[in-house]
N, CA, C and O atoms as a Tinker XYZ file with bonds, in Angstrom:
   500  protein
     1  N    -40.227000   34.408000  -33.608000    73     2
     2  CA   -39.146000   33.853000  -32.472000    64     1     3
     3  C    -37.920000   33.127000  -33.214000    63     2     4     5
     4  O    -37.798000   31.944000  -32.893000    81     3
     5  N    -36.934000   33.641000  -34.200000    73     3     6
     6  CA   -36.504000   33.220000  -34.895000    64     5     7
     7  C    -35.407000   31.499000  -34.772000    63     6     8     9
     8  O    -34.402000   31.024000  -34.243000    81     7
     9  N    -36.267000   31.255000  -35.470000    73     7    10
    10  CA   -34.727000   29.433000  -35.169000    64     9    11
    11  C    -34.092000   30.215000  -35.078000    63    10    12    13
    12  O    -34.129000   31.443000  -35.152000    81    11
    13  N    -32.686000   28.651000  -34.698000    73    11    14
    14  CA   -31.338000   28.763000  -34.953000    64    13    15
    15  C    -31.052000   27.854000  -34.241000    63    14    16    17
    16  O    -31.263000   27.524000  -33.074000    81    15
    17  N    -30.043000   27.120000  -35.900000    73    15    18
    18  CA   -30.155000   26.288000  -36.302000    64    17    19
    19  C    -27.810000   25.856000  -35.813000    63    18    20    21
    20  O    -27.476000   26.471000  -36.825000    81    19
    21  N    -27.115000   25.627000  -35.508000    73    19    22
    22  CA   -25.921000   25.739000  -34.529000    64    21    23
    23  C    -25.683000   27.332000  -34.091000    63    22    24    25
    24  O    -24.454000   27.348000  -34.165000    81    23
    25  N    -26.003000   28.494000  -33.740000    73    23    26
    26  CA   -26.056000   28.948000  -33.794000    64    25    27
    27  C    -26.304000   29.690000  -34.412000    63    26    28    29
    28  O    -26.616000   30.660000  -33.721000    81    27
    29  N    -26.440000   30.059000  -36.180000    73    27    30
    30  CA   -26.870000   30.814000  -37.224000    64    29    31
    31  C    -28.795000   30.539000  -37.900000    63    30    32    33
    32  O    -29.538000   29.592000  -38.157000    81    31
    33  N    -28.836000   32.092000  -37.921000    73    31    34
    34  CA   -30.184000   32.428000  -37.988000    64    33    35
    35  C    -30.590000   31.672000  -39.473000    63    34    36    37
    36  O    -30.179000   30.593000  -39.900000    81    35
    37  N    -31.697000   32.788000  -40.199000    73    35    38
    38  CA   -33.021000   31.195000  -40.753000    64    37    39
    39  C    -31.785000   32.325000  -42.298000    63    38    40    41
    40  O    -31.938000   31.546000  -43.238000    81    39
    41  N    -31.261000   32.987000  -42.625000    73    39    42
    42  CA   -31.130000   34.656000  -43.281000    64    41    43
    43  C    -29.477000   34.679000  -43.688000    63    42    44    45
    44  O    -28.847000   35.303000  -44.542000    81    43
    45  N    -29.086000   33.676000  -42.638000    73    43    46
    46  CA   -27.351000   33.610000  -43.003000    64    45    47
    47  C    -27.326000   32.302000  -43.542000    63    46    48    49
    48  O    -26.175000   32.037000  -43.888000    81    47
    49  N    -28.021000   31.483000  -43.733000    73    47    50
    50  CA   -27.823000   30.475000  -44.248000    64    49    51
    51  C    -28.447000   30.750000  -45.432000    63    50    52    53
    52  O    -28.075000   29.967000  -46.306000    81    51
    53  N    -29.149000   31.454000  -45.760000    73    51    54
    54  CA   -29.654000   32.105000  -46.567000    64    53    55
    55  C    -28.929000   32.546000  -47.621000    63    54    56    57
    56  O    -29.135000   32.223000  -48.791000    81    55
    57  N    -27.628000   33.672000  -47.023000    73    55    58
    58  CA   -26.588000   33.923000  -47.597000    64    57    59
    59  C    -25.878000   33.122000  -48.012000    63    58    60    61
    60  O    -25.765000   33.192000  -49.236000    81    59
    61  N    -25.338000   32.384000  -47.566000    73    59    62
    62  CA   -24.300000   31.197000  -47.143000    64    61    63
    63  C    -24.893000   30.711000  -48.133000    63    62    64    65
    64  O    -24.302000   31.459000  -48.912000    81    63
    65  N    -25.640000   30.027000  -48.903000    73    63    66
    66  CA   -25.845000   29.510000  -50.102000    64    65    67
    67  C    -25.412000   30.631000  -51.043000    63    66    68    69
    68  O    -24.501000   30.435000  -51.848000    81    67
    69  N    -26.181000   32.053000  -50.938000    73    67    70
    70  CA   -25.845000   32.211000  -51.991000    64    69    71
    71  C    -24.863000   32.868000  -52.281000    63    70    72    73
    72  O    -24.868000   33.344000  -53.416000    81    71
    73  N    -23.735000   33.132000  -51.449000    73    71    74
    74  CA   -22.468000   33.008000  -51.787000    64    73    75
    75  C    -21.963000   31.918000  -52.324000    63    74    76    77
    76  O    -21.622000   32.043000  -53.501000    81    75
    77  N    -21.757000   30.561000  -51.679000    73    75    78
    78  CA   -21.603000   29.174000  -52.846000    64    77    79
    79  C    -23.088000   29.203000  -54.150000    63    78    80    81
    80  O    -23.744000   28.446000  -54.864000    81    79
    81  N    -23.018000   29.946000  -53.955000    73    79    82
    82  CA   -23.713000   30.022000  -54.867000    64    81    83
    83  C    -22.644000   30.793000  -56.166000    63    82    84    85
    84  O    -21.996000   30.166000  -57.004000    81    83
    85  N    -22.684000   31.698000  -56.074000    73    83    86
    86  CA   -22.001000   32.676000  -56.629000    64    85    87
    87  C    -20.412000   32.250000  -56.741000    63    86    88    89
    88  O    -19.812000   32.767000  -57.683000    81    87
    89  N    -19.775000   31.496000  -56.010000    73    87    90
    90  CA   -18.467000   31.451000  -55.897000    64    89    91
    91  C    -18.540000   29.715000  -56.992000    63    90    92    93
    92  O    -17.980000   29.806000  -58.084000    81    91
    93  N    -19.005000   28.717000  -56.748000    73    91    94
    94  CA   -18.182000   27.844000  -57.613000    64    93    95
    95  C    -19.788000   27.610000  -58.538000    63    94    96    97
    96  O    -20.007000   26.536000  -59.098000    81    95
    97  N    -20.544000   28.468000  -58.570000    73    95    98
    98  CA   -21.485000   28.118000  -59.940000    64    97    99
    99  C    -22.976000   26.605000  -58.892000    63    98   100   101
   100  O    -22.872000   26.032000  -57.808000    81    99
   101  N    -23.958000   26.567000  -59.833000    73    99   102
   102  CA   -24.638000   26.094000  -59.794000    64   101   103
   103  C    -24.806000   23.674000  -60.238000    63   102   104   105
   104  O    -25.342000   22.611000  -59.927000    81   103
   105  N    -23.765000   24.427000  -61.183000    73   103   106
   106  CA   -23.117000   22.891000  -61.858000    64   105   107
   107  C    -22.401000   22.378000  -61.035000    63   106   108   109
   108  O    -22.794000   21.215000  -60.939000    81   107
   109  N    -20.912000   22.672000  -59.839000    73   107   110
   110  CA   -20.656000   22.415000  -59.424000    64   109   111
   111  C    -21.252000   21.948000  -57.303000    63   110   112   113
   112  O    -21.002000   20.977000  -56.589000    81   111
   113  N    -21.877000   22.944000  -57.120000    73   111   114
   114  CA   -22.579000   22.355000  -55.678000    64   113   115
   115  C    -22.780000   20.889000  -55.705000    63   114   116   117
   116  O    -22.019000   20.169000  -55.057000    81   115
   117  N    -23.664000   20.435000  -56.344000    73   115   118
   118  CA   -23.425000   19.058000  -55.875000    64   117   119
   119  C    -21.863000   17.819000  -56.056000    63   118   120   121
   120  O    -21.697000   16.792000  -55.399000    81   119
   121  N    -20.785000   18.474000  -57.320000    73   119   122
   122  CA   -20.518000   17.542000  -56.950000    64   121   123
   123  C    -19.807000   18.847000  -54.570000    63   122   124   125
   124  O    -18.757000   18.540000  -54.007000    81   123
   125  N    -20.176000   19.274000  -54.347000    73   123   126
   126  CA   -19.459000   20.544000  -54.048000    64   125   127
   127  C    -20.109000   19.328000  -52.172000    63   126   128   129
   128  O    -19.887000   19.186000  -50.970000    81   127
   129  N    -20.641000   19.016000  -52.900000    73   127   130
   130  CA   -22.340000   18.216000  -51.264000    64   129   131
   131  C    -21.730000   16.716000  -51.830000    63   130   132   133
   132  O    -21.666000   15.818000  -50.990000    81   131
   133  N    -21.337000   16.456000  -53.050000    73   131   134
   134  CA   -20.730000   15.150000  -52.786000    64   133   135
   135  C    -18.902000   14.431000  -52.488000    63   134   136   137
   136  O    -18.587000   13.243000  -52.413000    81   135
   137  N    -18.159000   15.442000  -52.395000    73   135   138
   138  CA   -16.796000   15.336000  -51.739000    64   137   139
   139  C    -17.759000   15.742000  -50.325000    63   138   140   141
   140  O    -18.737000   15.772000  -51.071000    81   139
   141  N    -18.413000   16.113000  -48.824000    73   139   142
   142  CA   -18.647000   16.219000  -48.702000    64   141   143
   143  C    -18.711000   15.685000  -47.372000    63   142   144   145
   144  O    -18.223000   15.656000  -46.242000    81   143
   145  N    -20.278000   14.965000  -48.772000    73   143   146
   146  CA   -20.605000   13.581000  -47.558000    64   145   147
   147  C    -19.599000   12.835000  -47.872000    63   146   148   149
   148  O    -19.671000   11.902000  -47.072000    81   147
   149  N    -18.333000   12.595000  -48.820000    73   147   150
   150  CA   -17.263000   11.378000  -48.640000    64   149   151
   151  C    -16.300000   12.094000  -47.544000    63   150   152   153
   152  O    -15.459000   11.275000  -47.174000    81   151
   153  N    -16.222000   12.715000  -47.228000    73   151   154
   154  CA   -15.384000   13.217000  -46.282000    64   153   155
   155  C    -15.909000   13.200000  -45.037000    63   154   156   157
   156  O    -15.189000   13.491000  -44.082000    81   155
   157  N    -17.660000   12.750000  -44.805000    73   155   158
   158  CA   -18.313000   13.386000  -43.383000    64   157   159
   159  C    -18.146000   11.296000  -43.238000    63   158   160   161
   160  O    -17.596000   10.726000  -42.296000    81   159
   161  N    -18.713000   10.686000  -44.296000    73   159   162
   162  CA   -18.694000    8.979000  -43.865000    64   161   163
   163  C    -17.284000    8.746000  -44.116000    63   162   164   165
   164  O    -17.553000    7.671000  -44.651000    81   163
   165  N    -15.992000    8.798000  -44.207000    73   163   166
   166  CA   -14.052000    8.736000  -44.422000    64   165   167
   167  C    -13.952000    9.457000  -42.705000    63   166   168   169
   168  O    -12.813000    9.371000  -42.245000    81   167
   169  N    -15.178000   10.249000  -41.589000    73   167   170
   170  CA   -14.393000   10.162000  -40.749000    64   169   171
   171  C    -15.275000    9.297000  -39.790000    63   170   172   173
   172  O    -14.780000    9.029000  -38.695000    81   171
   173  N    -16.666000    8.778000  -40.112000    73   171   174
   174  CA   -18.225000    8.485000  -39.196000    64   173   175
   175  C    -16.826000    7.099000  -39.684000    63   174   176   177
   176  O    -17.644000    6.180000  -39.647000    81   175
   177  N    -16.201000    6.758000  -39.863000    73   175   178
   178  CA   -15.549000    4.830000  -40.533000    64   177   179
   179  C    -14.155000    5.534000  -39.912000    63   178   180   181
   180  O    -14.118000    4.935000  -38.837000    81   179
   181  N    -13.141000    6.303000  -39.901000    73   179   182
   182  CA   -12.460000    5.991000  -39.021000    64   181   183
   183  C    -12.192000    6.515000  -37.767000    63   182   184   185
   184  O    -11.066000    6.566000  -37.274000    81   183
   185  N    -13.838000    7.142000  -36.925000    73   183   186
   186  CA   -14.446000    7.611000  -35.840000    64   185   187
   187  C    -14.710000    6.066000  -34.961000    63   186   188   189
   188  O    -14.575000    5.956000  -33.742000    81   187
   189  N    -15.179000    4.757000  -36.060000    73   187   190
   190  CA   -15.957000    4.285000  -35.938000    64   189   191
   191  C    -14.166000    2.846000  -35.551000    63   190   192   193
   192  O    -14.032000    2.191000  -34.518000    81   191
   193  N    -13.261000    2.838000  -36.675000    73   191   194
   194  CA   -12.247000    2.331000  -36.123000    64   193   195
   195  C    -11.344000    2.464000  -34.702000    63   194   196   197
   196  O    -11.053000    1.564000  -33.914000    81   195
   197  N    -11.033000    3.768000  -34.653000    73   195   198
   198  CA   -10.766000    3.874000  -33.278000    64   197   199
   199  C    -10.977000    4.048000  -32.080000    63   198   200   201
   200  O    -10.382000    4.149000  -31.007000    81   199
   201  N    -12.575000    4.066000  -32.779000    73   199   202
   202  CA   -13.092000    3.151000  -31.294000    64   201   203
   203  C    -13.439000    2.215000  -31.133000    63   202   204   205
   204  O    -13.811000    1.927000  -29.996000    81   203
   205  N    -13.515000    1.048000  -32.399000    73   203   206
   206  CA   -13.136000   -0.629000  -31.719000    64   205   207
   207  C    -11.975000   -0.713000  -31.142000    63   206   208   209
   208  O    -11.979000   -1.151000  -29.991000    81   207
   209  N    -10.702000   -0.337000  -31.742000    73   207   210
   210  CA    -9.184000   -0.690000  -31.846000    64   209   211
   211  C     -8.979000   -0.029000  -29.811000    63   210   212   213
   212  O     -8.073000   -0.446000  -29.088000    81   211
   213  N     -9.945000    0.898000  -29.391000    73   211   214
   214  CA    -9.683000    1.407000  -28.300000    64   213   215
   215  C    -10.788000    0.228000  -27.196000    63   214   216   217
   216  O    -10.423000   -0.022000  -26.047000    81   215
   217  N    -11.676000   -0.179000  -27.588000    73   215   218
   218  CA   -12.456000   -1.498000  -27.266000    64   217   219
   219  C    -11.955000   -2.195000  -27.422000    63   218   220   221
   220  O    -12.893000   -2.881000  -27.829000    81   219
   221  N    -10.923000   -3.001000  -27.522000    73   219   222
   222  CA   -10.073000   -4.203000  -27.773000    64   221   223
   223  C     -9.055000   -3.968000  -26.929000    63   222   224   225
   224  O     -8.509000   -4.810000  -26.216000    81   223
   225  N     -8.683000   -2.313000  -27.045000    73   223   226
   226  CA    -7.281000   -2.716000  -25.801000    64   225   227
   227  C     -8.109000   -2.756000  -24.561000    63   226   228   229
   228  O     -8.421000   -3.895000  -24.215000    81   227
   229  N     -8.467000   -1.941000  -23.936000    73   227   230
   230  CA    -9.388000   -1.638000  -23.259000    64   229   231
   231  C     -9.832000   -2.945000  -22.888000    63   230   232   233
   232  O     -9.336000   -3.417000  -21.865000    81   231
   233  N    -11.108000   -3.972000  -23.849000    73   231   234
   234  CA   -10.987000   -4.921000  -22.833000    64   233   235
   235  C     -9.844000   -5.637000  -22.488000    63   234   236   237
   236  O     -9.641000   -5.312000  -21.318000    81   235
   237  N     -8.681000   -6.695000  -22.947000    73   235   238
   238  CA    -7.495000   -6.274000  -22.991000    64   237   239
   239  C     -7.008000   -6.072000  -21.044000    63   238   240   241
   240  O     -6.483000   -6.743000  -20.156000    81   239
   241  N     -7.548000   -4.842000  -21.221000    73   239   242
   242  CA    -7.131000   -4.234000  -19.503000    64   241   243
   243  C     -8.121000   -4.799000  -18.925000    63   242   244   245
   244  O     -7.824000   -5.434000  -17.913000    81   243
   245  N     -9.346000   -4.781000  -19.266000    73   243   246
   246  CA   -10.417000   -5.004000  -18.296000    64   245   247
   247  C     -9.898000   -6.292000  -17.162000    63   246   248   249
   248  O     -9.565000   -6.351000  -15.978000    81   247
   249  N    -10.032000   -7.080000  -18.120000    73   247   250
   250  CA    -9.562000   -8.393000  -18.598000    64   249   251
   251  C     -8.439000   -8.962000  -16.703000    63   250   252   253
   252  O     -8.400000   -9.923000  -15.935000    81   251
   253  N     -7.790000   -7.625000  -16.850000    73   251   254
   254  CA    -6.342000   -8.495000  -16.511000    64   253   255
   255  C     -6.521000   -7.694000  -14.909000    63   254   256   257
   256  O     -5.978000   -8.042000  -13.860000    81   255
   257  N     -7.647000   -6.298000  -15.173000    73   255   258
   258  CA    -7.528000   -6.195000  -13.972000    64   257   259
   259  C     -9.227000   -6.506000  -12.876000    63   258   260   261
   260  O     -9.860000   -6.105000  -11.899000    81   259
   261  N     -9.210000   -7.532000  -14.017000    73   259   262
   262  CA   -10.630000   -9.239000  -13.206000    64   261   263
   263  C     -9.568000   -9.483000  -12.418000    63   262   264   265
   264  O     -9.188000   -9.382000  -11.252000    81   263
   265  N     -9.163000   -9.910000  -13.690000    73   263   266
   266  CA    -8.658000  -11.202000  -12.108000    64   265   267
   267  C     -7.565000  -10.137000  -11.447000    63   266   268   269
   268  O     -6.479000  -10.675000  -11.663000    81   267
   269  N     -7.396000   -9.250000  -10.950000    73   267   270
   270  CA    -6.294000   -9.096000  -10.114000    64   269   271
   271  C     -7.357000   -8.845000   -9.087000    63   270   272   273
   272  O     -7.363000   -8.699000   -7.865000    81   271
   273  N     -8.151000   -8.848000   -9.932000    73   271   274
   274  CA    -9.449000   -8.086000   -8.571000    64   273   275
   275  C     -9.482000   -9.410000   -7.925000    63   274   276   277
   276  O     -9.034000   -9.586000   -6.792000    81   275
   277  N    -10.153000  -10.592000   -8.831000    73   275   278
   278  CA   -10.651000  -11.593000   -8.103000    64   277   279
   279  C     -9.511000  -12.073000   -7.263000    63   278   280   281
   280  O     -9.794000  -12.630000   -6.203000    81   279
   281  N     -8.222000  -11.923000   -7.612000    73   279   282
   282  CA    -7.187000  -12.503000   -7.016000    64   281   283
   283  C     -7.014000  -11.682000   -4.808000    63   282   284   285
   284  O     -6.968000  -11.896000   -3.597000    81   283
   285  N     -7.004000  -10.923000   -5.730000    73   283   286
   286  CA    -7.024000  -10.514000   -4.307000    64   285   287
   287  C     -8.408000  -10.538000   -3.299000    63   286   288   289
   288  O     -8.398000  -10.568000   -2.068000    81   287
   289  N     -9.351000  -10.520000   -4.012000    73   287   290
   290  CA   -10.378000  -11.441000   -3.137000    64   289   291
   291  C    -10.296000  -12.591000   -2.939000    63   290   292   293
   292  O    -10.987000  -13.477000   -2.438000    81   291
   293  N     -9.559000  -12.507000   -3.296000    73   291   294
   294  CA    -9.524000  -14.703000   -2.076000    64   293   295
   295  C     -8.699000  -14.501000   -1.422000    63   294   296   297
   296  O     -8.770000  -15.019000   -0.307000    81   295
   297  N     -7.569000  -13.713000   -1.723000    73   295   298
   298  CA    -6.477000  -14.012000   -1.402000    64   297   299
   299  C     -6.933000  -13.217000    0.660000    63   298   300   301
   300  O     -6.501000  -13.556000    1.762000    81   299
   301  N     -8.000000  -12.076000    0.210000    73   299   302
   302  CA    -8.376000  -11.616000    1.664000    64   301   303
   303  C     -9.034000  -12.276000    2.690000    63   302   304   305
   304  O     -8.919000  -12.200000    3.914000    81   303
   305  N     -9.916000  -13.097000    1.792000    73   303   306
   306  CA   -10.723000  -14.006000    2.407000    64   305   307
   307  C    -10.336000  -14.702000    2.683000    63   306   308   309
   308  O    -10.872000  -15.009000    3.748000    81   307
   309  N     -9.320000  -15.604000    2.355000    73   307   310
   310  CA    -8.967000  -16.280000    2.777000    64   309   311
   311  C     -8.091000  -16.266000    4.573000    63   310   312   313
   312  O     -7.963000  -17.011000    5.544000    81   311
   313  N     -7.615000  -14.667000    4.041000    73   311   314
   314  CA    -6.914000  -13.925000    5.221000    64   313   315
   315  C     -7.711000  -13.620000    6.213000    63   314   316   317
   316  O     -7.211000  -14.148000    7.206000    81   315
   317  N     -8.976000  -12.890000    6.602000    73   315   318
   318  CA   -10.277000  -12.987000    7.356000    64   317   319
   319  C    -10.592000  -14.288000    7.585000    63   318   320   321
   320  O    -11.040000  -14.737000    8.640000    81   319
   321  N    -10.285000  -15.067000    6.298000    73   319   322
   322  CA   -10.651000  -16.670000    7.441000    64   321   323
   323  C     -9.673000  -17.398000    8.867000    63   322   324   325
   324  O     -9.705000  -18.066000    9.901000    81   323
   325  N     -8.838000  -16.610000    7.880000    73   323   326
   326  CA    -7.863000  -17.163000    9.517000    64   325   327
   327  C     -8.094000  -16.373000   10.414000    63   326   328   329
   328  O     -7.827000  -16.963000   11.460000    81   327
   329  N     -8.404000  -15.471000   10.603000    73   327   330
   330  CA    -8.196000  -14.216000   11.226000    64   329   331
   331  C     -8.798000  -14.799000   11.779000    63   330   332   333
   332  O     -8.233000  -15.285000   12.758000    81   331
   333  N    -10.433000  -15.206000   11.574000    73   331   334
   334  CA   -11.186000  -15.611000   12.336000    64   333   335
   335  C    -10.946000  -17.312000   12.072000    63   334   336   337
   336  O    -11.850000  -17.909000   11.488000    81   335
   337  N    -10.610000  -17.521000   12.192000    73   335   338
   338  CA   -10.087000  -19.075000   13.038000    64   337   339
   339  C     -9.212000  -19.673000   14.498000    63   338   340   341
   340  O     -9.171000  -20.714000   15.154000    81   339
   341  N     -8.368000  -17.869000   14.526000    73   339   342
   342  CA    -8.083000  -17.596000   15.153000    64   341   343
   343  C     -8.212000  -16.814000   16.442000    63   342   344   345
   344  O     -7.594000  -17.007000   17.488000    81   343
   345  N     -8.956000  -16.068000   16.227000    73   343   346
   346  CA   -10.248000  -15.515000   17.051000    64   345   347
   347  C    -10.857000  -16.495000   17.361000    63   346   348   349
   348  O    -10.804000  -16.857000   18.537000    81   347
   349  N    -11.494000  -17.105000   16.573000    73   347   350
   350  CA   -12.685000  -18.127000   17.789000    64   349   351
   351  C    -11.312000  -19.188000   18.399000    63   350   352   353
   352  O    -11.803000  -19.884000   19.287000    81   351
   353  N     -9.478000  -19.607000   18.186000    73   351   354
   354  CA    -8.894000  -20.158000   18.806000    64   353   355
   355  C     -9.084000  -19.271000   20.093000    63   354   356   357
   356  O     -9.584000  -19.769000   21.102000    81   355
   357  N     -8.616000  -17.728000   20.049000    73   355   358
   358  CA    -7.682000  -17.341000   21.603000    64   357   359
   359  C     -9.505000  -16.767000   22.821000    63   358   360   361
   360  O     -9.591000  -16.399000   23.993000    81   359
   361  N    -10.681000  -17.003000   21.623000    73   359   362
   362  CA   -11.703000  -16.601000   22.270000    64   361   363
   363  C    -11.665000  -17.943000   23.234000    63   362   364   365
   364  O    -11.713000  -17.852000   24.461000    81   363
   365  N    -11.558000  -19.416000   22.410000    73   363   366
   366  CA   -11.906000  -20.553000   23.443000    64   365   367
   367  C    -11.153000  -20.913000   24.544000    63   366   368   369
   368  O    -11.497000  -20.800000   25.721000    81   367
   369  N     -9.380000  -21.658000   23.814000    73   367   370
   370  CA    -8.875000  -20.470000   25.013000    64   369   371
   371  C     -9.175000  -19.343000   26.486000    63   370   372   373
   372  O     -9.200000  -19.979000   27.540000    81   371
   373  N     -9.345000  -18.145000   26.610000    73   371   374
   374  CA    -8.940000  -17.773000   26.619000    64   373   375
   375  C    -10.698000  -17.759000   28.337000    63   374   376   377
   376  O    -10.779000  -17.362000   29.499000    81   375
   377  N    -11.832000  -18.607000   27.107000    73   375   378
   378  CA   -13.121000  -19.160000   28.193000    64   377   379
   379  C    -12.727000  -20.740000   29.151000    63   378   380   381
   380  O    -13.094000  -21.305000   30.181000    81   379
   381  N    -11.710000  -20.949000   27.969000    73   379   382
   382  CA   -11.194000  -21.959000   29.579000    64   381   383
   383  C     -9.988000  -22.040000   30.348000    63   382   384   385
   384  O     -9.568000  -23.188000   30.488000    81   383
   385  N     -9.226000  -20.997000   30.959000    73   383   386
   386  CA    -8.982000  -20.287000   31.757000    64   385   387
   387  C     -9.655000  -19.818000   32.399000    63   386   388   389
   388  O     -9.709000  -20.038000   33.609000    81   387
   389  N    -10.414000  -18.981000   31.741000    73   387   390
   390  CA   -11.800000  -17.833000   32.915000    64   389   391
   391  C    -11.990000  -19.469000   33.567000    63   390   392   393
   392  O    -11.455000  -19.882000   34.595000    81   391
   393  N    -12.599000  -19.982000   32.957000    73   391   394
   394  CA   -13.101000  -21.183000   33.442000    64   393   395
   395  C    -12.370000  -22.211000   34.821000    63   394   396   397
   396  O    -12.812000  -22.204000   35.969000    81   395
   397  N    -11.711000  -22.668000   34.556000    73   395   398
   398  CA   -10.650000  -23.052000   35.424000    64   397   399
   399  C     -9.684000  -21.630000   36.531000    63   398   400   401
   400  O     -8.916000  -21.700000   37.491000    81   399
   401  N    -10.108000  -20.801000   35.948000    73   399   402
   402  CA    -9.802000  -19.960000   36.952000    64   401   403
   403  C    -10.534000  -19.216000   38.076000    63   402   404   405
   404  O     -9.970000  -18.573000   38.961000    81   403
   405  N    -12.376000  -19.443000   37.880000    73   403   406
   406  CA   -12.536000  -19.507000   39.013000    64   405   407
   407  C    -13.471000  -20.871000   39.463000    63   406   408   409
   408  O    -14.413000  -20.779000   40.250000    81   407
   409  N    -13.161000  -21.790000   39.002000    73   407   410
   410  CA   -12.672000  -23.001000   39.265000    64   409   411
   411  C    -11.820000  -22.879000   40.533000    63   410   412   413
   412  O    -12.431000  -23.190000   41.555000    81   411
   413  N    -10.672000  -22.535000   40.681000    73   411   414
   414  CA    -9.682000  -22.050000   41.796000    64   413   415
   415  C     -9.818000  -20.828000   42.984000    63   414   416   417
   416  O     -9.462000  -20.513000   44.120000    81   415
   417  N    -10.701000  -20.353000   41.684000    73   415   418
   418  CA   -11.355000  -19.446000   43.030000    64   417   419
   419  C    -12.397000  -19.645000   43.711000    63   418   420   421
   420  O    -12.794000  -18.940000   44.639000    81   419
   421  N    -12.877000  -20.584000   43.302000    73   419   422
   422  CA   -14.244000  -21.433000   44.261000    64   421   423
   423  C    -14.089000  -22.780000   44.896000    63   422   424   425
   424  O    -14.951000  -23.526000   45.360000    81   423
   425  N    -12.510000  -22.949000   44.789000    73   423   426
   426  CA   -12.110000  -23.822000   45.571000    64   425   427
   427  C    -11.383000  -23.539000   46.202000    63   426   428   429
   428  O    -10.782000  -24.466000   46.744000    81   427
   429  N    -10.803000  -21.614000   46.676000    73   427   430
   430  CA   -10.496000  -20.995000   47.955000    64   429   431
   431  C    -10.573000  -20.355000   48.616000    63   430   432   433
   432  O     -9.733000  -19.897000   49.391000    81   431
   433  N    -11.927000  -20.089000   48.440000    73   431   434
   434  CA   -13.382000  -19.926000   48.946000    64   433   435
   435  C    -13.495000  -20.670000   49.909000    63   434   436   437
   436  O    -13.454000  -20.535000   51.132000    81   435
   437  N    -13.712000  -21.853000   48.886000    73   435   438
   438  CA   -14.421000  -22.892000   50.362000    64   437   439
   439  C    -13.919000  -23.213000   51.030000    63   438   440   441
   440  O    -14.433000  -23.434000   52.126000    81   439
   441  N    -11.529000  -23.625000   50.598000    73   439   442
   442  CA   -10.764000  -23.780000   51.365000    64   441   443
   443  C    -10.740000  -22.287000   52.602000    63   442   444   445
   444  O    -10.842000  -22.500000   53.810000    81   443
   445  N    -10.608000  -21.011000   52.096000    73   443   446
   446  CA   -10.470000  -20.206000   53.124000    64   445   447
   447  C    -11.887000  -20.182000   54.472000    63   446   448   449
   448  O    -11.851000  -19.810000   55.645000    81   447
   449  N    -13.339000  -20.915000   53.395000    73   447   450
   450  CA   -14.180000  -20.957000   54.533000    64   449   451
   451  C    -14.511000  -22.150000   55.526000    63   450   452   453
   452  O    -15.494000  -22.305000   56.251000    81   451
   453  N    -13.371000  -22.962000   55.336000    73   451   454
   454  CA   -13.092000  -24.195000   55.901000    64   453   455
   455  C    -12.057000  -22.927000   56.611000    63   454   456   457
   456  O    -12.508000  -22.056000   57.354000    81   455
   457  N    -11.012000  -23.007000   56.322000    73   455   458
   458  CA    -9.541000  -23.031000   57.662000    64   457   459
   459  C    -10.642000  -21.254000   58.526000    63   458   460   461
   460  O    -10.231000  -20.761000   59.576000    81   459
   461  N    -11.938000  -20.654000   57.774000    73   459   462
   462  CA   -12.739000  -19.649000   59.044000    64   461   463
   463  C    -12.971000  -20.573000   60.023000    63   462   464   465
   464  O    -12.400000  -20.517000   61.112000    81   463
   465  N    -14.222000  -21.913000   59.556000    73   463   466
   466  CA   -14.718000  -21.924000   60.457000    64   465   467
   467  C    -13.917000  -23.126000   61.180000    63   466   468   469
   468  O    -14.678000  -23.810000   61.864000    81   467
   469  N    -12.289000  -23.647000   61.205000    73   467   470
   470  CA   -11.583000  -24.543000   61.831000    64   469   471
   471  C    -11.883000  -22.804000   62.823000    63   470   472   473
   472  O    -12.568000  -22.416000   63.770000    81   471
   473  N    -11.148000  -22.385000   62.113000    73   471   474
   474  CA   -10.368000  -21.521000   62.914000    64   473   475
   475  C    -11.760000  -21.066000   64.562000    63   474   476   477
   476  O    -11.436000  -21.124000   65.748000    81   475
   477  N    -13.093000  -20.692000   64.066000    73   475   478
   478  CA   -13.916000  -19.803000   65.021000    64   477   479
   479  C    -14.418000  -20.783000   65.845000    63   478   480   481
   480  O    -14.657000  -20.628000   67.042000    81   479
   481  N    -14.607000  -21.971000   65.096000    73   479   482
   482  CA   -14.603000  -23.399000   66.345000    64   481   483
   483  C    -13.784000  -23.817000   66.666000    63   482   484   485
   484  O    -14.017000  -24.960000   67.060000    81   483
   485  N    -12.345000  -23.417000   66.791000    73   483   486
   486  CA   -11.142000  -23.545000   68.184000    64   485   487
   487  C    -11.536000  -22.164000   69.179000    63   486   488   489
   488  O    -11.636000  -22.547000   70.345000    81   487
   489  N    -11.691000  -21.245000   69.096000    73   487   490
   490  CA   -11.322000  -20.186000   69.460000    64   489   491
   491  C    -12.754000  -19.992000   70.385000    63   490   492   493
   492  O    -12.982000  -19.191000   71.292000    81   491
   493  N    -13.630000  -21.058000   69.779000    73   491   494
   494  CA   -15.339000  -20.819000   70.581000    64   493   495
   495  C    -14.632000  -21.959000   71.772000    63   494   496   497
   496  O    -14.693000  -21.479000   72.904000    81   495
   497  N    -14.024000  -23.269000   71.729000    73   495   498
   498  CA   -13.704000  -24.191000   72.999000    64   497   499
   499  C    -12.839000  -23.189000   73.815000    63   498   500
   500  O    -12.374000  -23.521000   74.905000    81   499
């Protein structure tokens, strides 16, 4: 099996090298390689510069997003705490009303039993 580099077989690479020698000559090939090397270096330098600028600008955006997120989280926690306190207060007041209603119901039951006893006692006499 023939190894392929960038979808080009070994025979095709040899053909390209031979054509380059024919068109440019043996003396021009090192200059061409040198120029290609410089071009690749410049391309890599430009790519790194773009990446650095992107990271610089995105870090500012990330910082602002983190500030907004922390502010929203803080406000949400304060609202939740207020809601929890309100729920506890309502539950406490509801329990007090329930206890008072139970006391009233117990008192009414006791009074009703007393009245029933009195009525039964009067009718038995």
